[in-house]
C-alpha positions as CSV (number, residue, x, y, z in Angstrom):
1,X,-124.6,-110.9,-223.8
2,X,-122.5,-107.9,-224.9
3,X,-122.8,-106.9,-228.5
4,X,-119.4,-105.2,-228.5
5,X,-117.1,-105.6,-231.3
6,X,-114.4,-108.0,-230.1
7,X,-110.7,-107.9,-230.9
8,X,-108.5,-110.6,-229.7
9,X,-104.9,-109.9,-228.7
10,X,-102.9,-113.2,-229.4
11,X,-99.5,-114.9,-229.8
12,X,-98.2,-118.2,-230.5
13,X,-96.0,-118.0,-227.4
14,X,-96.2,-116.6,-223.9
15,X,-94.1,-113.7,-222.8
16,X,-94.4,-111.6,-225.9
17,X,-96.4,-108.8,-224.2
18,X,-100.0,-109.5,-224.9
19,X,-101.2,-107.9,-221.6
20,X,-99.1,-104.9,-222.3
21,X,-100.5,-104.5,-225.7
22,X,-104.2,-105.3,-224.6
23,X,-104.2,-102.7,-222.1
24,X,-102.8,-99.9,-224.3
25,X,-105.2,-101.0,-227.2
26,X,-108.1,-100.7,-224.7
27,X,-106.9,-97.4,-223.3
28,X,-106.3,-96.1,-227.0
29,X,-109.8,-96.9,-228.1
30,X,-111.2,-95.5,-224.9
31,X,-109.2,-92.1,-225.6
32,X,-110.9,-92.2,-229.0
33,X,-114.2,-91.8,-227.4
34,X,-115.4,-95.5,-227.3
35,X,-116.8,-97.4,-224.5
36,X,-114.4,-100.2,-223.8
37,X,-114.2,-103.5,-222.0
38,X,-111.1,-105.5,-221.4
39,X,-111.4,-109.3,-220.7
40,X,-108.4,-111.0,-219.3
41,X,-109.1,-114.7,-220.7
42,X,-105.7,-116.1,-219.6
43,X,-107.6,-117.3,-216.3
44,X,-104.6,-119.3,-214.8
45,X,-102.3,-116.1,-215.1
46,X,-102.1,-113.1,-213.0
47,X,-100.5,-110.8,-215.6
48,X,-103.2,-108.0,-215.2
49,X,-102.6,-108.0,-211.6
50,X,-99.0,-107.2,-212.0
51,X,-99.8,-104.5,-214.5
52,X,-102.4,-102.3,-212.6
53,X,-103.1,-101.4,-208.9
54,X,-106.1,-103.4,-208.3
55,X,-107.9,-103.9,-204.9
56,X,-108.2,-107.4,-203.5
57,X,-111.1,-109.4,-204.9
58,X,-113.4,-106.4,-205.8
59,X,-115.4,-108.0,-208.6
60,X,-119.0,-108.8,-207.2
61,X,-121.3,-111.6,-208.2
62,X,-125.2,-111.2,-207.8
63,X,-127.2,-114.1,-208.7
64,X,-125.8,-115.6,-211.7
65,X,-123.9,-112.7,-213.1
66,X,-120.6,-111.1,-212.8
67,X,-120.0,-107.4,-212.5
68,X,-116.9,-106.3,-214.3
69,X,-115.0,-103.7,-212.4
70,X,-114.8,-100.0,-213.5
71,X,-111.3,-98.9,-213.6
72,X,-110.0,-95.7,-215.1
73,X,-112.8,-95.4,-217.8
74,X,-112.5,-99.1,-218.6
75,X,-114.6,-102.1,-217.6
76,X,-112.4,-105.1,-216.5
77,X,-112.9,-108.8,-216.1
78,X,-110.0,-110.8,-214.8
79,X,-109.8,-113.9,-212.4
80,X,-107.5,-111.7,-210.4
81,X,-110.6,-109.6,-209.6
82,X,-112.2,-112.6,-208.2
83,X,-109.5,-114.4,-206.3
84,X,-106.8,-111.7,-205.9
85,X,-103.3,-112.9,-206.2
86,X,-103.9,-116.6,-205.5
87,X,-103.2,-119.1,-208.1
88,X,-105.9,-120.9,-210.3
89,X,-105.9,-124.4,-211.6
90,X,-108.9,-125.7,-213.7
91,X,-109.7,-128.4,-216.1
92,X,-110.1,-127.5,-219.8
93,X,-114.1,-127.6,-219.9
94,X,-114.1,-125.2,-216.6
95,X,-112.0,-122.8,-218.5
96,X,-114.4,-122.8,-221.3
97,X,-117.5,-122.4,-219.3
98,X,-115.9,-119.6,-217.2
99,X,-115.0,-117.8,-220.5
100,X,-118.5,-118.1,-221.7
101,X,-119.9,-116.9,-218.4
102,X,-117.4,-113.8,-218.6
103,X,-118.9,-112.7,-222.0
104,X,-122.5,-113.8,-221.7
105,X,-123.4,-113.7,-217.9
106,X,-121.7,-110.5,-216.9
107,X,-123.0,-107.0,-216.6
108,X,-120.8,-105.2,-219.3
109,X,-123.5,-102.6,-219.8
110,X,-123.2,-100.6,-223.1
111,X,-119.7,-100.9,-224.4
112,X,-118.5,-100.5,-228.0
113,X,-115.4,-102.6,-228.0
114,X,-114.2,-105.6,-226.0
115,X,-110.2,-106.2,-226.0
116,X,-109.5,-109.8,-225.2
117,X,-106.1,-110.6,-223.7
118,X,-105.8,-114.3,-225.0
119,X,-103.8,-117.1,-223.3
120,X,-100.8,-118.2,-225.2
121,X,-101.0,-120.3,-228.2
122,X,-104.5,-121.1,-230.1
123,X,-106.0,-124.1,-228.0
124,X,-109.7,-124.5,-227.0
125,X,-109.7,-121.4,-225.2
126,X,-108.8,-119.3,-228.4
127,X,-111.8,-121.1,-230.4
128,X,-114.2,-120.7,-227.5
129,X,-113.2,-116.9,-227.2
130,X,-114.0,-116.4,-231.0
131,X,-117.2,-118.6,-230.8
132,X,-118.9,-116.6,-227.9
133,X,-118.7,-113.2,-229.4
134,X,-121.6,-112.3,-232.0
135,X,-119.4,-109.4,-233.4
136,X,-115.8,-110.7,-233.8
137,X,-113.6,-108.3,-235.7
138,X,-110.5,-110.4,-235.7
139,X,-107.0,-111.1,-234.0
140,X,-104.1,-108.9,-233.3
141,X,-100.9,-110.9,-233.2
142,X,-98.1,-110.0,-230.9
143,X,-94.5,-111.4,-231.5
144,X,-91.0,-110.8,-230.8
145,X,-87.8,-111.5,-232.8
146,X,-87.0,-114.6,-230.9
147,X,-90.2,-116.4,-231.9
148,X,-90.2,-115.9,-235.6
149,X,-91.2,-119.6,-236.3
150,X,-94.1,-119.3,-233.8
151,X,-95.2,-116.0,-235.6
152,X,-95.2,-117.7,-238.9
153,X,-97.2,-120.9,-237.4
154,X,-99.6,-118.5,-235.8
155,X,-100.4,-116.7,-239.0
156,X,-100.7,-119.9,-241.0
157,X,-103.2,-121.4,-238.5
158,X,-105.3,-118.2,-238.4
159,X,-105.5,-117.9,-242.2
160,X,-106.2,-121.8,-242.5
161,X,-109.1,-121.1,-240.0
162,X,-110.2,-118.0,-241.9
163,X,-109.9,-115.9,-238.8
164,X,-109.2,-112.1,-239.8
165,X,-105.6,-110.9,-238.8
166,X,-105.9,-107.4,-238.0
167,X,-102.2,-106.8,-238.0
168,X,-98.9,-107.4,-236.4
169,X,-96.9,-105.6,-233.7
170,X,-93.4,-106.8,-232.8
171,X,-92.6,-106.2,-229.1
172,X,-89.1,-106.1,-227.6
173,X,-87.9,-105.7,-231.0
174,X,-84.5,-104.1,-230.2
175,X,-82.5,-102.3,-227.6
176,X,-81.1,-98.7,-228.2
177,X,-77.7,-98.0,-226.7
178,X,-76.8,-94.3,-227.6
179,X,-76.6,-94.4,-231.4
180,X,-76.4,-98.3,-231.5
181,X,-79.2,-100.5,-232.0
182,X,-78.8,-103.9,-230.3
183,X,-80.9,-107.1,-231.5
184,X,-80.9,-108.7,-228.0
185,X,-83.5,-111.3,-229.0
186,X,-82.4,-111.5,-232.7
187,X,-83.0,-109.9,-235.9
188,X,-86.3,-108.2,-236.4
189,X,-88.6,-110.3,-238.9
190,X,-92.0,-108.8,-238.5
191,X,-91.6,-106.7,-241.7
192,X,-90.6,-109.7,-243.8
193,X,-93.2,-112.0,-242.4
194,X,-95.9,-109.4,-242.9
195,X,-95.0,-109.0,-246.5
196,X,-94.6,-112.7,-246.8
197,X,-98.3,-113.2,-245.7
198,X,-99.9,-110.2,-246.8
199,X,-100.8,-108.9,-243.3
200,X,-100.4,-105.2,-242.0
201,X,-97.5,-104.5,-239.7
202,X,-98.3,-101.7,-237.3
203,X,-94.7,-101.3,-235.9
204,X,-92.2,-102.2,-233.5
205,X,-91.7,-101.7,-229.8
206,X,-88.2,-101.5,-228.4
207,X,-87.0,-103.4,-225.4
208,X,-87.0,-100.2,-223.2
209,X,-86.2,-99.1,-219.8
210,X,-89.1,-96.7,-220.1
211,X,-91.5,-99.4,-220.6
212,X,-90.2,-101.3,-217.5
213,X,-90.3,-98.2,-215.3
214,X,-94.0,-97.7,-216.5
215,X,-94.9,-101.5,-215.8
216,X,-93.0,-101.3,-212.4
217,X,-95.0,-98.1,-211.4
218,X,-98.3,-100.0,-212.5
219,X,-98.9,-97.3,-215.1
220,X,-98.1,-99.0,-218.2
221,X,-99.5,-96.7,-220.7
222,X,-97.3,-95.9,-223.6
223,X,-96.9,-92.5,-225.1
224,X,-95.0,-90.9,-228.2
225,X,-93.1,-93.2,-230.5
226,X,-93.6,-96.2,-228.2
227,X,-97.4,-95.9,-228.4
228,X,-97.4,-95.3,-232.2
229,X,-98.0,-99.0,-233.3
230,X,-100.8,-99.3,-230.9
231,X,-102.2,-95.8,-232.3
232,X,-102.1,-97.4,-235.9
233,X,-103.8,-100.7,-234.8
234,X,-106.7,-98.6,-233.4
235,X,-106.9,-96.6,-236.6
236,X,-107.5,-99.8,-238.6
237,X,-109.8,-101.5,-235.8
238,X,-112.3,-98.4,-236.0
239,X,-112.7,-99.1,-239.7
240,X,-113.7,-102.8,-239.4
241,X,-116.8,-104.5,-239.4
242,X,-117.7,-108.0,-238.0
243,X,-116.7,-111.0,-240.3
244,X,-119.6,-112.9,-241.6
245,X,-120.6,-115.7,-241.8
246,X,-119.3,-116.3,-238.2
247,X,-116.0,-118.1,-237.4
248,X,-117.5,-121.2,-235.9
249,X,-119.6,-121.9,-238.9
250,X,-116.6,-121.4,-241.3
251,X,-114.5,-123.6,-239.1
252,X,-116.9,-126.3,-239.0
253,X,-117.4,-126.2,-242.7
254,X,-113.7,-126.1,-243.3
255,X,-112.9,-129.1,-241.2
256,X,-115.9,-131.1,-242.5
257,X,-115.1,-130.4,-246.0
258,X,-111.5,-131.6,-245.7
259,X,-112.6,-134.8,-243.8
260,X,-115.2,-135.5,-246.2
261,X,-112.7,-135.1,-249.2
262,X,-110.2,-137.2,-247.4
263,X,-112.7,-139.9,-246.5
264,X,-113.9,-140.1,-250.1
265,X,-110.5,-140.6,-251.3
266,X,-109.8,-143.1,-248.7
267,X,-112.6,-145.3,-249.6
268,X,-111.9,-145.1,-253.2
269,X,-108.3,-146.2,-252.4
270,X,-109.6,-149.2,-250.2
271,X,-111.7,-150.4,-253.1
272,X,-109.0,-150.2,-255.5
273,X,-106.1,-151.4,-253.4
274,X,-107.3,-153.7,-250.6
275,X,-108.7,-157.1,-250.7
276,X,-111.9,-156.6,-249.3
277,X,-113.1,-160.3,-249.7
278,X,-109.8,-161.6,-248.0
279,X,-110.6,-159.5,-245.0
280,X,-114.3,-160.7,-244.9
281,X,-113.0,-164.3,-244.9
282,X,-110.5,-163.7,-242.2
283,X,-113.2,-162.4,-239.7
284,X,-116.2,-164.3,-241.1
285,X,-117.8,-161.1,-241.8
286,X,-120.7,-161.5,-244.4
287,X,-121.2,-157.9,-245.3
288,X,-124.6,-156.3,-245.5
289,X,-124.6,-154.8,-242.0
290,X,-124.1,-151.1,-241.6
291,X,-121.0,-149.7,-240.1
292,X,-121.0,-146.1,-239.0
293,X,-117.7,-144.2,-238.7
294,X,-117.7,-141.0,-236.5
295,X,-114.7,-138.7,-237.0
296,X,-114.6,-136.8,-233.6
297,X,-113.4,-133.8,-232.0
298,X,-110.6,-134.3,-229.4
299,X,-113.2,-134.2,-226.7
300,X,-114.5,-137.7,-228.2
301,X,-118.1,-136.5,-227.8
302,X,-118.7,-134.3,-230.8
303,X,-118.8,-135.7,-234.3
304,X,-117.2,-133.5,-237.1
305,X,-118.4,-135.9,-239.7
306,X,-120.4,-139.0,-239.9
307,X,-120.2,-141.7,-242.5
308,X,-122.0,-145.1,-242.9
309,X,-120.8,-148.0,-244.8
310,X,-121.9,-151.5,-246.0
311,X,-119.9,-154.0,-247.8
312,X,-121.7,-155.0,-251.1
313,X,-120.2,-157.3,-253.9
314,X,-116.9,-157.1,-252.2
315,X,-116.8,-153.2,-252.3
316,X,-117.1,-150.9,-249.3
317,X,-120.0,-148.5,-250.3
318,X,-121.3,-145.4,-248.5
319,X,-125.1,-145.6,-247.7
320,X,-127.3,-142.8,-246.7
321,X,-129.4,-142.7,-243.5
322,X,-130.1,-146.3,-242.5
323,X,-132.4,-146.3,-239.5
324,X,-129.9,-148.0,-237.0
325,X,-126.3,-148.8,-237.7
326,X,-125.2,-152.3,-236.7
327,X,-121.7,-151.3,-235.5
328,X,-120.1,-148.1,-234.9
329,X,-116.6,-146.6,-234.7
330,X,-115.7,-143.4,-233.2
331,X,-112.2,-142.1,-233.8
332,X,-110.4,-138.8,-233.0
333,X,-109.6,-136.9,-236.2
334,X,-105.8,-136.9,-235.3
335,X,-105.8,-140.6,-234.5
336,X,-107.1,-141.5,-237.8
337,X,-104.6,-139.3,-239.6
338,X,-101.7,-140.5,-237.3
339,X,-102.7,-144.2,-237.9
340,X,-102.9,-144.0,-241.7
341,X,-99.8,-142.0,-242.2
342,X,-97.9,-143.8,-239.5
343,X,-96.2,-140.5,-238.7
344,X,-96.2,-140.7,-234.9
345,X,-93.9,-142.5,-232.7
346,X,-95.0,-143.4,-229.1
347,X,-92.9,-143.3,-226.1
348,X,-92.0,-147.0,-226.3
349,X,-90.8,-146.3,-229.9
350,X,-93.5,-148.0,-231.6
351,X,-95.5,-146.3,-234.5
352,X,-99.0,-145.3,-233.7
353,X,-101.6,-147.4,-235.4
354,X,-105.2,-148.5,-234.9
355,X,-104.3,-150.6,-232.2
356,X,-102.8,-147.8,-230.3
357,X,-105.8,-145.5,-230.8
358,X,-108.0,-148.1,-229.3
359,X,-105.6,-148.7,-226.6
360,X,-105.5,-144.9,-225.7
361,X,-109.2,-144.5,-225.9
362,X,-108.8,-142.4,-229.1
363,X,-110.9,-145.0,-231.0
364,X,-113.9,-146.6,-229.7
365,X,-116.0,-149.6,-231.0
366,X,-119.6,-150.1,-230.5
367,X,-122.1,-153.0,-231.3
368,X,-123.0,-156.6,-230.8
369,X,-119.7,-158.5,-230.6
370,X,-118.1,-155.5,-232.1
371,X,-114.6,-156.4,-231.6
372,X,-115.1,-159.6,-233.6
373,X,-117.4,-158.4,-236.3
374,X,-118.1,-155.3,-238.3
375,X,-116.0,-152.9,-236.4
376,X,-113.0,-155.2,-236.2
377,X,-113.6,-155.8,-239.9
378,X,-113.3,-151.9,-240.7
379,X,-110.5,-151.5,-238.3
380,X,-108.5,-154.3,-240.1
381,X,-109.4,-152.7,-243.5
382,X,-107.9,-149.3,-242.4
383,X,-104.8,-151.0,-240.9
384,X,-104.1,-152.7,-244.1
385,X,-104.7,-149.4,-246.0
386,X,-102.1,-147.7,-243.7
387,X,-99.5,-150.3,-245.0
388,X,-100.2,-150.0,-248.5
389,X,-97.9,-147.6,-250.0
390,X,-99.9,-147.0,-253.2
391,X,-103.2,-146.5,-251.5
392,X,-101.5,-144.0,-249.0
393,X,-99.9,-142.2,-251.7
394,X,-103.4,-141.2,-253.0
395,X,-104.8,-140.0,-249.7
396,X,-101.7,-138.5,-248.2
397,X,-102.0,-134.9,-249.3
398,X,-105.7,-134.8,-248.1
399,X,-104.8,-136.5,-244.8
400,X,-101.8,-134.1,-244.1
401,X,-104.4,-131.0,-244.7
402,X,-106.6,-132.3,-241.7
């Protein structure tokens, strides 16, 4: 596994110029005397192929290891270097595994920095990218004026996840016609957004025929004023040390803390506002059995938080470490939020509820006669909670934070 310091070049949208900036950042760091790798992690795109003159299928594989290509002083990994200009279509888990192998099972050699050209948005590939690097420095965010809302959303998400934002660069910021500046994609917002969130702004790159000519010639290396924002970004990157503790641990702690707080508040609201005895009578559920509730990641395989409950003296009580739960409920974190807040409308116009979660496979019930006993009891309790305005008012702020 490479121990290089990793910098992610990211954006909330596609088409903002991440590949152009990734290439120029990698070359700038190389020109500062650093050994640099460039990882194109947007495996379904061929942007790097369009920017550089690369030979067909030159990246070799020996045994179980990839060999990134040496190109003008950089080491490159891209799907283009494996499959040429052909299109790639994979399922999400395949992308994640390929990304892991690109980092951990590739012969990068001794490199100091790894620049990662990220896919658009901040989905699983983004999280996986951050996870696989032991020395993750942070994320550069690239925007353009037309995507101001996406820029704010990206910054908010990164801050919520405690990912260091190295700084912002606005690409295609304006077009110069003689003495006149034309805002083709709208008014520049990067300075005000940077100030609003306390994030460094390294500068603006114009919509330029010179940049277009460089890209068409497959020599997309900026110079002079065009390169100034990238130079300033490199200056800062060279001063940074990896964040500790790692993003993955912080992410898990952040989510689990919010889930646990929300569930604690939910259980208190249930006991104060819901007729537990009435639900027991409805389902002939005597209590005393242990119900396990797992709040799951989207893959429905990995629990974020696990709680176990028992009905005792007409109250729902958390219990610790019983040997074997009698019933189990697995529910996706978004599903429990949508069902309790009733804030998602399905295609047929109905409001998402716990029946919807069960039907769509986003909630699963386990155990002996689980549909008729403990898990059905718990689902009914949660359903009644979602319809109790006073109870939901108590837990709404915490649920919305999930």
